[in-house]
C-alpha positions, 0 to 999 in steps of 0.5 A: 935393594937398598932402602933408606927410611926417614922420620923427621920434621916433628920430633925424634928424627931418625934414619934406618937402612934396610938391605934386601929387607934386613935392618942393617943400621938405624940411629936417631939424629939427636945422638949426633946433633946433641939436641934432644928430640932433634926433629930436623932432616937427619942428615947426620944419622943418615950418613952414619947409617950409610957408613955402617952399611958401606953404602953411599947415597947413590946406592939407595934405590928408594927413600921411605918417609914415615908419614904422608905430608899431604894427609897431615897437612889436611888435618892441620888445616882442618884444625886451624880452620875449625878454631878460626885462628887466622895466624895458624891458617896463614902459617899453614897455607904457606906450607901447602906445597906438596913437594916441600917435604921432598925438597927438604929430603933432597937438600938435607941428605942429598938424595934425588931419587924416588921417595915413597910417603907412607901413612904414619900408622903403617910405618909404626905397624911395620916397625913392629910386625916385620921384625917380630918373627911372627908369621901372623900377628894381631897389630895394635898401634897407639900414639898421639896422632899420625895424619888423622889416625890416633889408634889403629888395629889390624893383622899382619902376615908375612905372605900378604903384608899388613892390613890396618883399620882406623879405630880412633881419629883425631882429636880423640886420642889416648896418647894426647890424653896421657900427654895432656896429663903429663903437661899438667904435671909440669913435664915436657910432652913427648919426653915426660910421659916416662916421668908420669909413668914413673910417678904413678906408683907413688900415688893412689887412683883417687882421680879416676872418676874425674878423668873419666869426664875427660875420656870415655871408652866403650867395650872395645876401647874406642875413645871419645874426648870431651873437648871442652877440657882440651886445647890442642891448638893452644900455643902455650898449653894443651888444656882449657880453663875447664880442666883446673876447675874439674881437677881442683888444683892448678897445673904444676909449673916446671921445677915446682915441688911435687905433692902427693896430689900430683902422684895421685893424678899420675896414677889415675891417668895410668889406670885409665890408660891401662884399662883402655889398652887392655880393651883395645887389645882384646878387641883386636884379638877377637877381630884377628883371631891371632895368638900373638900381638905386635904393639907400636906407637908412642903409647907402646913405650908405656912398659907398665901397660905392656907388662899388664897385657902380658900378665893377662895371658890374652896372647901367647906372645907380645912384640914391641920394637926397641924404638916403638915411637916416631924414631922407629917409623924410619925402620918401619917405613924402610921395611914396608917399602922393602916388602912392597918391592919384593924383599921377604921380611926377616924370618927371625925376630929382632933380638937386639937394638945395636944398630948404631955406630961402633968405635975402635979402641985404637982408631977412635978412642985412644986418639981422643984420650991423647988429644984430651991429655988424660991418663988412661989404662989400656986393657987391649988383649986383657979383657978378663983383667978389665972385667976384674977391675970393673967388678971390683969397682962395682962391688966397692959401690962405684958408678961406672960409665960403660961404652961398648960396641954399636950404639942402641936404637931407641930410648933405652940404653941396653949395655952399649951406652950405659951407666952401671952400678951395684943394684944391692946398694940401698942408697944407690938410686938416690946417689945416681939421680942426684949426682950423675943423672941430675933428675927427679928423685922418684924416677926408678932405675932398671935392671939388666939380668943374665937371661938364664937367671931372669926368673930367679929375680923377676916374674919373667919367663920370656926374653925381654931384651929391649927393657920395654915391660915391667915385671915383679921383683921376687927378692928384697935384695935389689933395692936400687932397681926395685920401684916403690910398687915392687916392679922393675923394667927388666932387660934380659942379656944374652951372650949372643947379642952383647957378649961383652956385657954378658961376660961382665954380668957373668963375672959379677955373678961369679964374684957376688952371687948376683946376676943383676946390674943397675943399668941406666942410660949414659947421659945426664938429664936433658941431654941425649944418650952419648954416641961418640967417645967425645960425648962419653968423656964430656958426660964423664967430666960433668957427672959424678961417675967414678970411672969410664970404660970405653971398649978397652980403655979405662979412665979413673975419676981420681986421675982427671985433673980438676982443671980439665973438668972445669975447662969442659964445663966452661966450653962444653965438649961435644962431638956434634958436627957443625951444620953444613951450609946448604945441607942442614936447615931448621925447617919451621914446622908449625905443629898443632898436636 
């Protein structure tokens, strides 16, 4: 039984394929289209997933869509009518055709078979529980909004499936509260929440009492927003004029300097979010009686809150899937439909996110190098020599682009499409932020560590393969990956899931007595993580990387002619496929939240 899961038409569209209940492939559309947070029907990602599994669209038995369009439209129409904004009502009434999403899928991916539309939070819950390896588990879903639900809790069993209860209902949303603060800080909603979380440790929680005016919660974490301070229907912003009056400062414009007050606001919002998450987790523990918990939804990507939940000891174990946000809904929808049709859920926990395409040295990479007319070193059948070269470069302070194996699914680069550096170099973070990533200087970088050495460097006693929890750093010797509050978002690396990356870490450990590398995503600010060798070359050309390793090929920046870099910068240089007539259309989706 072959099920193709799809998330699309809001943000971060993705596709995933489950074969007899096993997740075999998953990828986000942005990686192929090169449009950040691409929301359109993911025909490129779907095609890639089918290619990776050796299937065609004719082999797909069911398509599972990650939300219920009719329920979502009901919310949007109710919102528009309540606000008496005629232009919104008119726009939405033009989209009341119940078959609209089905037609978009049929035209976008060429599929004409049965489609099942799942509740949004069920897709989130399934994306966590069915890949957790738990026989039974509490489930907590926290995001901005699904159809109507903004948080849900429940219980999962491999025997009986998932049972969810709505906890909070739109417009009362923890995710939208945090996104409103994110937007107020001048960061982009659905993307900049990571920045708010990263900025928080630089501030003090001086504004918690004021934020409590915006959001109230009870003993079990049920929340209520004071809607006088919000304007989710607004076409330009998410808050009303009352919010600047309450906070005493105007909103920060994009690109304006950050002040201490902005860090204080971020810290205060983080404190509020953490308290509510912990109360909700305790409530679902008492409701379910479960010893383990699965978290999903966009708020589950707040790795600081997840790390604090683990530190409480409230649960024996926690599982957050690598793509906990909307992209992961594609995998969850496919898994849920597979379960409903009789496929048993996987017995073992998902331990890696390497679910995207892979590229061969001989077939894919060397032809690109020749076409680009660039010199390169070929290390085929000499991987130990390649490791020695890379480690020597890292020890010399170089910053390396590392492109190996299948691409990761989810927002984190985990040693397949990564930028690597020596974490012991004090100014390395500033250098990479400025010259390579071209992003805000306060944002931290994460460490990758050999799993057997993790507890030596971090307060980490469980595998953390997806870089979705923060821990404390035990040593002062890792300044480039230690945030201002002494924390780090750790990835533990196991040779069974990424043997090449593990061997690099082992070699670095042998040469330096340090089993940690700085690992950040292989992209520049504002663009998706690279997918193909062409994407990697383009990012290499535009950035300050010292070397690029793609499978068994090494390119040294000193060997790259300046004229080639200039040509790439002038033309753009991307693998993005052109839109195919009749297949890809920008569907105007008037989103109200």
